[in-house]
C-alpha positions in Angstrom: 0.0 -0.1 0.0 1.3 3.5 -1.1 0.5 6.2 1.4 1.2 9.4 -0.3 -0.9 11.8 0.9 1.5 14.9 1.1 1.9 17.6 -1.6 5.4 19.0 -2.8 5.6 22.9 -2.0 8.6 24.8 -2.1 11.0 22.2 -1.7 9.1 20.2 1.1 6.7 17.5 1.5 3.8 19.1 3.1 0.1 18.2 4.5 -2.6 19.3 2.5 -4.8 22.4 3.6 -7.3 20.3 4.5 -7.4 16.4 4.6 -9.2 15.0 1.7 -8.1 11.2 1.0 -8.5 9.4 -2.3 -8.2 5.9 -3.0 -5.9 4.7 -6.3 -7.1 1.4 -7.6 -5.2 -0.9 -9.3 -7.1 -2.0 -12.3 -5.7 -5.2 -12.9 -7.2 -6.4 -9.2 -10.0 -3.7 -8.5 -8.3 -3.3 -5.2 -6.9 -0.2 -3.5 -3.1 0.2 -4.0 -2.5 3.5 -2.6 -3.9 6.7 -1.1 -3.6 10.3 -2.1 -4.8 13.5 -0.7 -6.8 15.8 -2.9 -5.9 19.3 -3.2 -8.0 22.4 -2.8 -7.6 26.1 -4.3 -5.8 26.9 -0.8 -3.2 24.2 -1.9 -2.9 25.8 -5.4 -2.4 29.3 -3.6 0.5 27.9 -1.7 2.4 26.2 -4.8 1.5 29.2 -6.8 3.3 31.6 -4.6 6.1 29.6 -4.2 6.6 29.2 -7.5 6.3 33.0 -8.1 8.9 33.8 -5.4 11.1 31.1 -6.8 10.8 32.3 -10.5 12.8 35.7 -9.5 15.7 33.9 -9.0 15.7 30.7 -11.0 14.6 32.8 -14.3 18.0 34.6 -13.8 20.3 31.5 -13.8 22.8 30.8 -16.5 22.4 28.3 -19.4 25.2 26.3 -17.4 23.6 26.2 -14.1 20.3 24.6 -15.8 22.5 22.2 -17.9 24.2 21.0 -14.4 20.6 20.6 -13.1 19.2 18.6 -16.0 22.4 16.5 -15.7 21.7 16.0 -12.0 17.7 15.0 -12.9 19.0 12.3 -15.4 21.5 10.9 -12.7 18.7 10.5 -10.2 15.9 9.3 -12.5 17.8 6.3 -13.3 18.0 5.5 -9.8 14.6 5.5 -9.5 13.7 4.0 -13.0 12.6 0.4 -12.1 10.6 2.0 -9.2 8.8 4.4 -11.5 8.3 1.4 -14.0 6.8 -0.7 -11.1 4.4 2.6 -10.4 3.0 3.1 -13.7 2.4 -0.9 -13.9 0.4 -0.8 -10.6 -1.5 2.8 -10.9 -2.5 2.5 -14.7 -2.2 -1.3 -15.6 0.8 -1.1 -17.9 2.4 -4.6 -18.8 5.7 -5.3 -17.6 7.8 -4.9 -20.6 5.6 -1.9 -21.4 6.1 0.0 -18.6 9.7 -0.8 -18.4 11.0 -0.3 -22.1 8.6 2.5 -22.9 6.5 4.1 -20.2 9.4 4.7 -17.9 11.9 5.4 -20.4 10.1 8.2 -21.7 10.7 10.2 -18.5 14.6 9.7 -18.8 14.2 10.4 -22.8 12.6 13.9 -22.6 15.1 14.9 -19.8 18.0 13.7 -22.0 16.5 15.7 -25.1 16.1 18.7 -23.3 19.6 18.7 -22.2 20.9 18.0 -25.6 18.7 21.3 -26.8 19.7 23.2 -23.9 23.3 23.0 -24.8 23.2 24.5 -28.1 20.1 26.4 -27.5 20.3 30.4 -28.5 18.6 32.8 -26.1 19.8 35.9 -27.7 19.9 37.0 -31.3 20.6 40.2 -33.0 18.7 41.9 -35.6 21.0 44.7 -36.7 21.6 47.2 -33.7 18.5 45.3 -31.8 18.7 42.4 -29.9 16.1 39.6 -29.6 15.9 37.8 -26.1 14.0 34.5 -25.4 13.1 34.7 -22.0 11.1 32.2 -19.4 7.4 32.9 -19.4 6.9 32.8 -15.7 5.0 30.2 -13.6 3.5 27.2 -15.6 0.5 25.1 -14.6 1.0 21.8 -15.7 -1.8 19.2 -16.3 -0.9 15.8 -17.0 -3.1 12.4 -17.8 -2.9 8.9 -16.5 -2.4 7.2 -20.1 1.2 7.9 -20.3 1.8 9.5 -17.0 5.6 9.9 -16.7 5.8 10.9 -20.5 3.6 13.9 -20.1 4.8 14.9 -16.8 8.8 14.7 -18.3 7.8 16.1 -21.8 6.7 19.3 -20.0 8.9 19.6 -17.0 11.8 19.0 -18.8 11.8 22.1 -21.4 10.2 24.2 -18.4 13.3 23.6 -16.1 15.6 24.2 -19.3 14.7 27.6 -20.1 14.3 28.5 -16.4 10.7 28.7 -15.8 9.0 27.4 -12.5 5.9 25.4 -12.4 3.1 23.7 -10.4 1.9 20.2 -11.7 -1.1 18.5 -11.3 -0.9 14.9 -12.0 -3.9 12.8 -12.9 -5.4 11.5 -9.5 -6.3 8.1 -11.3 -2.6 7.4 -12.0 -0.8 9.7 -9.2 1.8 7.5 -7.7 4.7 7.6 -10.6 4.3 11.3 -10.2 5.4 11.1 -6.8 8.5 9.2 -7.7 9.1 12.0 -10.3 8.6 14.8 -7.6 11.3 12.9 -5.4 13.7 13.0 -8.2 13.3 16.6 -8.5 14.1 16.8 -4.8 17.1 14.6 -4.7 18.4 16.2 -8.0 18.6 19.6 -6.2 16.0 21.6 -8.0 15.7 24.8 -5.8 13.1 25.3 -3.4 9.8 26.4 -5.4 10.6 25.6 -8.9 8.8 22.5 -9.2 5.9 21.9 -7.1 3.0 19.4 -6.9 -0.5 19.2 -6.0 -2.6 16.2 -6.6 -6.4 16.6 -7.2 -9.2 16.6 -9.7 -9.8 19.0 -12.4 -12.8 20.8 -11.5 -11.2 21.9 -8.4 -7.0 22.0 -8.5 -7.3 22.5 -12.4 -9.8 25.3 -12.6 -7.8 26.8 -9.7 -4.6 26.7 -11.6 -6.1 27.8 -14.7 -7.8 30.8 -13.4 -5.0 32.0 -11.2 -3.6 35.2 -12.0 0.0 34.4 -11.1 0.2 31.6 -13.5 1.8 32.7 -17.0 0.9 29.4 -18.7 -1.1 26.7 -18.9 -0.1 23.4 -20.3 -2.5 20.6 -20.8 -3.0 17.1 -22.1 -6.2 15.3 -21.8 -9.7 15.3 -23.3 -10.7 18.0 -25.8 -13.6 18.7 -23.5 -11.3 19.1 -20.6 -9.2 21.4 -22.7 -11.7 23.6 -23.5 -12.7 24.2 -19.9 -9.1 24.9 -19.0 -9.0 27.6 -22.0 -12.0 28.8 -20.8 -10.8 29.2 -17.3 -7.8 30.8 -18.6 -9.2 33.0 -20.7 -10.1 36.1 -18.2 -6.6 36.6 -17.3 -5.0 36.1 -20.8 -2.4 33.4 -20.3 -1.0 31.3 -22.8 -3.0 27.9 -23.1 -1.3 24.8 -24.6 -3.0 21.8 -25.5 -2.3 18.1 -26.3 -6.1 16.6 -26.5 -7.8 13.8 -28.3 -7.8 11.8 -31.8 -9.3 9.7 -34.0 -6.3 8.9 -36.3 -7.0 7.3 -39.6 -4.5 4.7 -41.2 -4.5 4.5 -44.5 -3.6 1.4 -46.1 -3.3 2.3 -50.0 -3.9 -0.1 -52.8 0.0 -0.7 -53.4 0.8 -1.7 -49.8 1.9 -5.0 -48.4 -1.6 -6.1 -46.9 0.1 -8.6 -44.4 2.7 -6.2 -42.9 0.3 -3.0 -43.2 -2.5 -4.3 -41.3 -0.6 -6.6 -38.9 1.5 -3.5 -38.1 -1.6 -1.3 -37.5 -3.5 -3.8 -35.1 -0.4 -4.2 -33.0 0.1 -0.5 -32.7 -3.5 -0.2 -32.0 -3.3 -2.7 -29.2 0.0 -1.0 -27.6 -0.8 0.3 -24.2 -4.3 -1.2 -24.4 -5.3 1.4 -26.9 -4.9 4.4 -24.6 -2.9 6.4 -26.6 -4.4 9.7 -28.1 -2.5 9.1 -31.2 -3.8 5.5 -31.7 -4.3 4.4 -35.2 -8.1 4.0 -34.7 -9.6 4.0 -38.0 -7.9 1.6 -40.4 -9.0 2.3 -44.0 -8.6 -0.7 -46.4 -9.3 -1.1 -50.0 -12.7 -2.4 -50.3 -11.5 -5.1 -52.7 -9.3 -6.5 -49.9 -11.2 -5.9 -46.8 -12.0 -9.5 -46.3 -8.3 -10.4 -46.5 -7.5 -7.5 -44.1 -10.4 -8.6 -41.6 -8.6 -12.3 -41.5 -5.0 -10.6 -40.9 -6.4 -8.3 -38.1 -8.2 -11.3 -36.6 -5.0 -13.8 -36.4 -3.1 -10.8 -35.1 -5.8 -10.1 -32.0 -5.7 -13.9 -31.1 -2.2 -13.6 -30.6 -2.6 -11.0 -27.9 -1.5 -12.1 -24.5 -4.1 -10.3 -21.9 -3.7 -10.8 -18.1 -1.4 -9.8 -15.2 0.6 -6.8 -15.8 3.3 -8.4 -13.8 3.7 -11.2 -15.7 6.4 -10.7 -18.7 4.7 -12.8 -21.1 1.6 -10.4 -20.9 1.4 -7.9 -24.0 -1.9 -6.5 -22.9 -3.1 -5.3 -19.4 -6.6 -3.8 -18.6 -7.7 -0.4 -19.0 -7.2 2.2 -16.2 -10.5 2.3 -14.2 -14.0 1.2 -14.3 -15.4 4.3 -15.4 -13.2 3.6 -18.7 -14.4 0.1 -19.0 -18.0 0.8 -18.5 -17.1 3.8 -21.5 -15.7 1.4 -23.8 -18.3 -1.3 -23.0 -21.0 1.1 -24.2 -19.1 2.0 -27.0 -18.5 -1.4 -28.2 -22.6 -2.0 -27.6 -23.3 1.1 -29.8 -20.9 -0.2 -32.6 -22.9 -3.2 -32.8 -26.4 -1.5 -32.9 -25.3 0.8 -35.5 -24.5 -2.5 -37.6 -20.6 -2.5 -37.8 -19.3 -6.0 -38.2 -17.6 -7.2 -35.3 -14.8 -9.5 -36.8 -13.4 -10.4 -33.4 -13.6 -9.4 -29.9 -17.0 -7.7 -28.6 -18.6 -7.2 -25.0 -17.6 -8.5 -21.9 -14.3 -9.5 -20.3 -12.0 -11.9 -22.1 -12.3 -15.6 -21.5 -10.9 -16.7 -17.9 -10.9 -13.0 -16.5 -13.4 -12.1 -14.2 -12.0 -9.5 -12.3 -9.9 -6.4 -13.4 -10.9 -3.9 -16.0 -10.1 -6.0 -18.9 -11.1 -5.4 -22.7 -11.8 -7.8 -25.3 -9.5 -6.3 -28.0 -12.3 -5.6 -30.6 -12.1 -5.2 -34.5 -15.2 -3.4 -36.1 -15.2 -3.8 -40.2 -17.8 -2.9 -42.8 -18.1 0.5 -41.0 -18.7 3.8 -42.2 -17.3 7.1 -41.1 -20.6 8.1 -39.6 -20.8 5.4 -37.3 -20.2 6.3 -33.4 -17.1 4.2 -33.6 -15.5 5.8 -36.2 -16.1 9.6 -34.9 -15.7 9.0 -30.9 -12.3 8.4 -29.2 -12.9 5.1 -27.7 -9.5 5.0 -25.8 -9.5 1.4 -25.6 -8.5 -1.7 -27.7 -11.0 -1.3 -30.5 -10.1 -0.8 -34.1 -12.9 0.3 -36.8 -11.8 -0.7 -40.6 -13.7 1.4 -43.1 -13.4 0.6 -46.4 -12.9 2.6 -49.4 -13.2 2.7 -53.3 -10.9 5.2 -54.5 -7.8 7.3 -53.1 -9.2 10.7 -53.1 -12.2 8.9 -51.0 -9.6 7.5 -48.3 -8.0 10.7 -48.1 -11.3 12.5 -47.7 -12.4 10.1 -44.8 -9.3 10.2 -43.2 -10.0 14.1 -43.2 -13.5 13.9 -42.2 -12.8 14.3 -38.4 -12.9 17.0 -35.5 -9.6 15.6 -34.6 -6.1 15.9 -36.2 -3.6 14.5 -33.8 -1.9 12.0 -36.1 -2.3 9.9 -39.3 -0.8 6.6 -40.6 0.0 6.0 -44.5 1.1 2.5 -45.8 2.5 2.1 -49.4 5.1 0.0 -51.3 5.9 3.2 -53.0 7.4 5.9 -50.8 6.9 8.9 -53.0 3.3 7.9 -53.0 3.3 7.4 -49.4 4.8 11.2 -49.2 2.3 12.5 -51.6 -0.7 11.1 -49.7 1.0 12.2 -46.2 0.9 15.5 -47.4 -2.5 15.9 -47.9 -3.4 14.5 -44.2 -4.5 17.3 -41.7 -2.7 16.4 -39.0 0.2 17.4 -36.6 2.1 13.9 -37.0 1.7 11.5 -40.0 3.8 8.2 -39.9 4.8 6.6 -42.9 5.1 2.7 -43.4 5.3 2.4 -39.3 8.0 5.0 -38.8 7.9 6.9 -35.4 9.5 9.8 -34.5 12.0 10.4 -31.6 12.3 12.4 -28.6 13.5 15.4 -31.1 10.6 15.4 -33.4 7.7 17.7 -32.6 4.4 16.3 -30.9 1.0 17.7 -31.3 -2.3 18.4 -33.2 -4.6 20.6 -35.8 -8.2 21.4 -35.2 -9.5 19.8 -32.0 -6.8 17.7 -31.0 -5.0 21.0 -29.9 -2.3 23.7 -30.1 1.1 24.4 -29.6 3.9 21.2 -29.8 5.8 19.6 -27.3 9.3 17.4 -27.6 12.5 18.7 -28.6 13.5 21.9 -29.2 9.9 22.7 -30.5 8.8 21.9 -26.9 11.0 25.0 -25.7 8.9 27.5 -27.8 5.9 27.5 -25.5 7.3 28.2 -22.3 9.4 31.3 -23.7 8.3 34.9 -24.4 9.9 36.9 -26.9 11.5 40.4 -26.3 12.9 42.9 -28.3 15.4 45.5 -26.9 15.9 48.2 -29.7 18.8 50.2 -30.0 20.7 47.3 -27.7 23.8 47.4 -30.0 24.2 51.4 -30.3 
């Protein structure tokens, strides 16, 4: 049982202003695995005040000082690496291999990338006799989700630290255990008091208090489009900067010249990664109508090979979804897909055979769907793939872009030039050709209702900086 009832404010672990205990549930067992406290507006006020005071000095630190700080953070993170992986497995059900090789690794990767960028980053440039300065924006409110908990914490905290901002983090209350370890990393690494602060709580209370706070200069939010819209509305009266990484319903176009076996199998495996709980998951597979039956058979075969069960077992390839709320939502959407007439190729309602406890979902393939069906429009956020047939390439591109989202897109082709041409017509922030994925240096973010701003790499520095022009500087 993990007892994490304190908040990290001004370099210390402190009790909440008002006790408000909250159970953390292990989604594989449905049992309580820890306790946290839910914060209040008063806790946010304390954390913001600490960050505001610390900004006066931390914003004036040298690049070299922040390089050394990031180096220290990386060293301490490595010390806690396996503990963080274990916490992620316990709090949100990531299988052992995924938690260890991907989930926990992203935290280290973003810190290392921020260090690499910082070593070469130019905070000043001259335009004739004028000098342009890139300065830290101020106190940043960071709100992160439960699906890739450390990834989203680190890809916000790392650039904020690198450029000299101070911050208040509100991790997801559903999966908060790894965030406590991350806060311990910051503490042991020597991050100055008040630079990094963490307050647990929910969106309506702590998230709203952060978003509205007049001393917060920027909000960086990752989560649902609905919640992101509320953050922006709450931030509007104080005219603070808001960056958002939101939902997705990403198309995966299998072009007629693609190797069907490779393209379909790869798309299905990608969809099932992290139990489908990724905002950029390729959840709509667009297949040439003449090849749909063959594609269905390939998808079913891949699905049958998925090993669902105990996240602690090294042989498990798919764990549970994160919570009872998500389980019920996904079951409802699967039922809706059946009612609307989509063909169930494999999977369907209920838990997988042999699992009567835990929030486990049967990996499900819908086919013979159209883009107006609920399972083709709504972000399901579970291991559910919708296959949509198309007759012409123009139709495929039209269907791909017919969505309010624009986070990611995927194109599969045997001809790279052909794939490039189609990719250029997809309205999304990240388009992947033939299964390629970007590194920590590639900007991540979306078009349309998938958000604004970019995270990761050098592009991830931009939103944490203000631009100041000092005219006549060189006279």
